[in-house]
C-alpha positions in Angstrom: 0.0 0.0 0.0 2.8 2.4 0.7 3.8 2.3 -3.0 0.3 3.6 -3.9 0.5 6.5 -1.5 4.0 7.4 -2.8 2.8 7.4 -6.4 -0.3 9.3 -5.5 1.6 12.0 -3.6 4.1 12.5 -6.3 2.9 15.3 -8.5 4.4 15.2 -12.0 4.0 18.4 -13.9 2.2 17.9 -17.2 3.7 20.9 -19.0 6.7 23.2 -18.8 6.2 25.7 -16.0 6.6 29.5 -16.4 10.2 30.9 -15.9 10.8 31.6 -12.2 8.5 29.0 -10.9 9.7 27.5 -7.6 9.9 23.7 -7.7 11.2 20.8 -5.7 13.6 18.3 -7.3 12.9 15.0 -5.5 15.8 13.4 -7.4 18.3 15.9 -6.0 17.8 15.7 -2.2 14.5 17.5 -2.4 16.3 20.7 -3.3 14.1 23.7 -4.1 15.0 25.5 -7.3 13.7 28.2 -9.6 12.8 27.0 -13.0 15.2 28.5 -15.6 14.3 26.7 -18.8 14.5 23.4 -20.8 17.8 21.8 -21.8 17.1 18.8 -24.0 15.0 16.3 -22.0 15.9 18.1 -18.7 14.7 21.1 -16.8 17.2 23.7 -15.6 16.8 24.7 -12.0 18.8 27.3 -9.9 18.9 27.4 -6.1 16.6 30.1 -4.7 19.5 31.8 -2.9 21.7 31.8 -6.0 24.3 29.4 -7.2 25.0 27.0 -10.0 22.1 25.7 -12.0 21.5 21.9 -12.3 19.5 19.8 -14.6 16.5 17.8 -13.3 14.4 15.0 -14.7 10.9 16.5 -15.2 9.4 13.4 -13.7 11.4 14.1 -10.5 10.1 17.7 -10.1 7.0 18.7 -8.2 5.3 21.9 -7.1 6.0 23.2 -3.7 3.7 22.7 -0.7 2.6 25.9 1.0 5.2 25.7 3.9 8.0 24.9 1.4 7.0 27.9 -0.7 7.1 30.2 2.4 10.5 28.9 3.5 11.9 29.3 -0.1 10.5 32.8 -0.5 11.8 33.9 2.9 15.3 32.5 2.2 15.3 34.3 -1.2 14.3 37.6 0.5 17.0 37.2 3.2 19.6 36.5 0.6 18.6 39.5 -1.4 18.7 41.8 1.6 22.1 40.5 2.6 23.4 41.2 -0.9 24.1 37.6 -1.9 21.7 37.8 -4.9 20.3 40.5 -7.0 
């Protein structure tokens, strides 16, 4: 039964999201990233507080839950106010 709940809870995006959309890469330690575009079969994501982009399998990417979104947006605002990102 646990396999069913895992499959049901995994939200696979059906289409390419708009640029700047915050997503979770479940194949990359559940890292939150900002969608930057498509690179072949992969999606390019960038850490919300700046850093090197990485490529993610679209099937491993899901939308953020409300608390994850709040944490990511707060982290981005703090990084911006500290001058770590523009």
